[in-house]
GUMAR-10628 format. One line per field, with one value per residue (C-alpha): residue in one letter; x, y, z. Coordinates in steps of 0.1 Angstrom, whole numbers. Layout:
% GUMAR-10628
aa	(a/...);
X	(X/...);
Y	(Y/...);
Z	(Z/...);
% end
This chain:
% GUMAR-10628
aa	(m/t/i/t/d/v/r/a/t/a/l/p/l/l/d/r/c/i/e/v/r/a/q/t/e/a/l/c/a/p/l/e/t/e/d/y/v/v/s/t/m/t/d/v/s/p/t/k/w/h/l/a/h/t/s/w/f/f/e/t/f/v/l/t/p/f/d/g/s/y/v/t/p/n/p/k/y/a/f/l/f/n/s/y/y/v/q/a/g/e/r/h/c/r/a/q/r/g/l/v/t/r/p/t/v/a/e/v/f/a/y/r/a/h/v/d/d/a/l/h/v/l/i/e/r/i/g/d/d/p/h/h/p/a/l/p/v/i/e/l/g/l/h/h/e/q/q/h/q/e/l/m/l/t/d/i/k/h/v/f/w/m/n/p/l/r/p/a/y/a/a/r/r/a/a/h/g/p/s/d/e/t/n/w/v/d/v/a/a/g/i/h/r/i/g/h/e/e/g/g/a/a/f/s/f/d/n/e/m/p/a/h/r/v/y/v/e/p/f/s/l/a/d/r/l/v/t/n/a/d/w/l/a/f/v/h/d/r/g/y/h/r/p/e/l/w/l/s/n/g/w/a/k/v/r/e/s/n/w/e/a/p/l/y/w/e/r/t/t/d/g/w/t/e/f/t/l/a/g/t/h/p/v/d/p/g/a/p/a/c/h/v/s/y/y/e/a/d/a/f/a/r/w/a/g/a/r/l/p/t/e/a/e/w/e/i/a/a/r/e/q/p/v/q/g/e/f/v/d/s/r/n/f/h/p/s/h/a/r/a/a/q/h/g/l/l/r/q/l/y/g/d/v/w/q/w/t/q/s/a/y/t/a/y/p/g/y/a/p/s/a/g/a/l/g/e/y/n/g/k/w/m/c/d/q/w/v/l/r/g/a/s/c/a/t/p/r/s/h/a/r/v/t/y/r/n/f/f/p/s/d/a/r/w/q/f/m/g/v/r/l/a/k/n/a);
X	(-89/-65/-73/-50/-50/-68/-55/-75/-96/-135/-140/-126/-142/-173/-172/-165/-191/-216/-207/-204/-233/-252/-234/-254/-287/-280/-276/-311/-323/-333/-353/-393/-406/-411/-374/-361/-375/-371/-344/-337/-314/-294/-264/-289/-302/-325/-321/-335/-316/-284/-297/-304/-275/-248/-267/-271/-231/-226/-251/-236/-196/-197/-228/-236/-201/-190/-219/-237/-271/-280/-309/-316/-352/-366/-341/-358/-336/-306/-322/-331/-303/-271/-251/-232/-216/-224/-208/-233/-261/-291/-298/-328/-323/-299/-321/-355/-341/-366/-397/-391/-419/-413/-398/-412/-384/-396/-388/-357/-346/-355/-335/-309/-313/-315/-284/-265/-275/-259/-229/-221/-229/-202/-175/-179/-177/-141/-132/-104/-89/-71/-63/-100/-108/-143/-121/-105/-139/-160/-132/-138/-173/-173/-155/-180/-204/-187/-183/-221/-229/-208/-234/-266/-255/-246/-278/-301/-283/-295/-333/-335/-328/-350/-376/-392/-395/-359/-355/-327/-309/-299/-287/-265/-231/-207/-182/-148/-140/-127/-103/-69/-40/-32/5/21/44/72/87/117/122/127/120/92/72/32/7/-6/21/14/9/6/-21/-37/-69/-64/-84/-70/-67/-42/-17/7/32/60/82/76/98/83/95/94/63/46/11/-14/-11/-52/-84/-97/-126/-161/-144/-118/-147/-170/-139/-142/-175/-177/-148/-170/-154/-181/-186/-145/-141/-101/-102/-122/-115/-132/-159/-159/-174/-197/-209/-215/-233/-254/-260/-260/-235/-229/-214/-210/-239/-265/-251/-284/-278/-308/-317/-297/-264/-255/-271/-257/-284/-265/-281/-287/-314/-303/-279/-255/-229/-201/-170/-138/-158/-144/-159/-170/-198/-177/-164/-135/-145/-153/-114/-95/-111/-107/-67/-61/-76/-59/-24/-20/-31/-43/-21/-14/-22/16/21/-7/0/38/34/9/25/43/11/-17/-51/-72/-94/-136/-151/-189/-177/-180/-215/-209/-223/-202/-174/-152/-128/-94/-73/-44/-22/17/47/50/20/-9/-38/-77/-57/-83/-122/-141/-138/-126/-95/-92/-66/-56/-45/-71/-78/-56/-43/-6/21/14/-22/-46/-82/-87/-110/-146/-174/-155/-128/-151/-150/-123/-106/-138/-141/-103/-114/-128/-125/-103/-87/-97/-79/-79/-116/-151/-172/-193/-167/-160/-125/-118/-122/-97/-57/-34/-32/-73/-77/-119/-130/-151/-156/-155/-190/-196/-211/-230/-201/-185/-160/-134/-99/-66/-44/-5/23/51/85);
Y	(1675/1674/1671/1668/1700/1698/1716/1713/1740/1744/1719/1688/1688/1702/1673/1646/1658/1650/1619/1610/1621/1608/1573/1573/1578/1552/1530/1532/1525/1489/1501/1506/1532/1506/1496/1529/1533/1503/1492/1461/1462/1491/1491/1491/1531/1534/1539/1574/1582/1578/1594/1628/1626/1629/1660/1672/1667/1689/1715/1716/1716/1735/1752/1768/1777/1792/1802/1830/1831/1798/1783/1749/1734/1722/1730/1704/1682/1690/1669/1639/1635/1640/1609/1610/1643/1656/1691/1696/1693/1667/1635/1613/1578/1556/1525/1547/1556/1532/1547/1580/1580/1616/1634/1612/1598/1624/1651/1637/1635/1673/1680/1667/1682/1718/1709/1703/1736/1751/1734/1740/1771/1773/1754/1773/1808/1793/1776/1803/1800/1769/1770/1780/1762/1748/1729/1701/1699/1696/1663/1652/1651/1632/1605/1604/1599/1572/1552/1558/1545/1511/1510/1517/1484/1467/1479/1466/1435/1430/1444/1420/1389/1394/1400/1363/1369/1375/1396/1402/1435/1427/1400/1374/1377/1342/1337/1333/1297/1272/1290/1271/1266/1290/1301/1325/1356/1357/1396/1399/1417/1454/1485/1505/1534/1533/1557/1587/1609/1643/1672/1650/1657/1625/1626/1606/1604/1619/1586/1572/1597/1608/1582/1565/1538/1504/1473/1436/1405/1385/1375/1354/1369/1346/1350/1347/1353/1321/1308/1296/1260/1267/1278/1249/1226/1246/1237/1203/1201/1217/1249/1264/1240/1239/1265/1262/1275/1306/1337/1336/1367/1351/1317/1335/1356/1324/1299/1335/1336/1304/1313/1281/1300/1333/1354/1346/1313/1285/1251/1231/1196/1202/1216/1253/1278/1317/1350/1377/1408/1384/1364/1332/1307/1275/1286/1290/1269/1292/1326/1343/1336/1369/1384/1367/1385/1393/1370/1341/1352/1347/1316/1299/1318/1295/1265/1267/1268/1300/1338/1374/1394/1434/1459/1472/1441/1439/1477/1469/1437/1457/1490/1482/1466/1483/1492/1471/1444/1439/1471/1483/1498/1462/1464/1424/1435/1400/1384/1370/1345/1351/1354/1330/1329/1348/1344/1361/1383/1393/1383/1402/1429/1453/1449/1418/1418/1439/1420/1414/1427/1417/1455/1474/1505/1528/1565/1562/1581/1617/1615/1645/1651/1688/1710/1708/1685/1672/1661/1634/1619/1590/1594/1589/1553/1548/1518/1486/1481/1464/1472/1461/1466/1467/1473/1454/1448/1473/1499/1524/1518/1558/1554/1524/1529/1514/1535/1531/1522/1505/1495/1477/1458/1422/1408/1431/1406/1426/1444/1422/1416/1384/1367/1369/1344/1355/1333/1339/1329);
Z	(783/760/727/696/676/643/612/593/568/566/537/548/582/570/545/575/594/572/560/602/604/574/584/616/596/574/602/610/574/583/611/615/639/672/671/678/714/729/757/769/796/816/786/762/753/723/687/692/722/706/675/698/723/694/686/722/728/694/710/741/737/701/693/728/738/705/686/702/681/687/705/709/700/729/761/781/757/775/808/787/765/782/795/823/822/857/849/826/842/854/836/828/851/824/829/821/785/766/787/769/742/732/716/685/662/637/661/674/635/634/662/643/612/630/650/614/602/629/628/593/592/623/606/575/596/613/584/576/612/616/658/665/697/682/659/684/699/665/659/694/682/654/667/701/674/656/694/691/659/672/704/682/660/695/712/683/679/719/712/682/706/730/704/704/664/665/638/607/607/575/551/560/538/531/550/534/542/565/600/592/627/649/643/670/664/687/701/719/753/753/759/734/735/732/731/708/702/715/686/658/630/638/662/696/727/757/773/743/762/773/750/769/776/788/791/781/784/753/744/718/704/684/648/647/666/688/665/673/668/695/719/712/727/756/760/750/778/805/803/819/847/857/883/885/853/863/883/921/905/872/885/904/878/860/883/890/856/842/814/795/763/744/743/715/718/720/717/703/691/661/675/686/670/673/670/646/626/602/624/638/619/632/647/622/634/614/626/652/689/703/727/757/786/802/828/799/779/806/816/780/777/809/797/764/780/777/784/773/762/777/759/758/743/717/708/701/682/663/655/622/606/584/598/579/584/581/594/597/560/549/559/569/608/622/627/595/589/592/558/549/570/561/582/610/604/627/615/621/643/638/630/636/674/701/715/756/773/809/816/838/825/841/834/818/834/833/823/842/829/822/842/826/818/788/812/823/789/801/830/855/843/852/875/874/838/813/782/748/717/678/663/655/624/639/640/615/592/600/636/642/650/668/701/703/743/745/778/798/830/836/828/801/767/741/720/700/722/715/727/713/728/743/755/775/755);
% end
């Protein structure tokens, strides 16, 4: 796999390594030991597994090949904590991760400390060689860990939701205020270059390359995300009971799973409530709608007389706008209201929720995964998935960028996923 060249001295990379690894553990602070071991569905991994898997990644792809003196504390960890890297060896069944009580949580934290110690020594040793082949793999591992930080939050949210006590992970923060009307930002037709420019100093995953040209017809993009108030109107208009709005597979999924609203919404005698990482609260009309699948996003867009943007349209419209928003750094852990509208500017591009596009997750022209297990990181998933753009309230700010291509299958809902509408000119 091609990984963007990282030209950094040892000290900044070491500081970043310490910071990222510490943030993973800081996200565990509100948890009790019992919370670490539970898996509530196949997509949800125990927090303990995330802590160990991100350490296994550094052990397997950095320490083993680049530090001849490194010794793992337990060779069986490779089987337990490999995720999907077939070329890296056999793996424990994903659906059974929640059945593994040993190693204990304390042993997993000791494993992390063991890996950290060896990783810090390696970084300091190669710090005077900015072209050392381990450096870009370390940088990849840090971004991989940030992906798992987001997964830790979305997974523990599902775990807490499945608990009848509906515990809270963090205190609730106040919303910014009522949402305003949607404005539309027009983009002219033309040829544009999208994707990450190879050879740049900034990091990217390989699926963001190579940069290439695309032609788009004129289009308009909504300046804010679809809100809960918008979604309530869809629900009240029997949106989940009108087959003409749905793709065939989506309609089958609605009927099979009895969907009537986004995940974590529940109808009560007093109206709709939503489970959040701060516990259960009445649905906030002005907050972005989230935890909706591609099927739901597509049906809502059709109901609204609009459509989902393509990923090229999203990137073209976002290219000149700052990467700012409500990230995990704010510790809000839930999508926030849009700020006041500004003419010609798109709000909520980053943070809050990942935004579904109508683009299938496929390779860019000229893309080829490299040989070896790291080549399985992105390329093997390029089928039966849809691209999401932006970032979410669970994404670290330093992990977001305009070319980022997230991807999930059509029926996924447990991530912070939402909708921005588009229209043809």
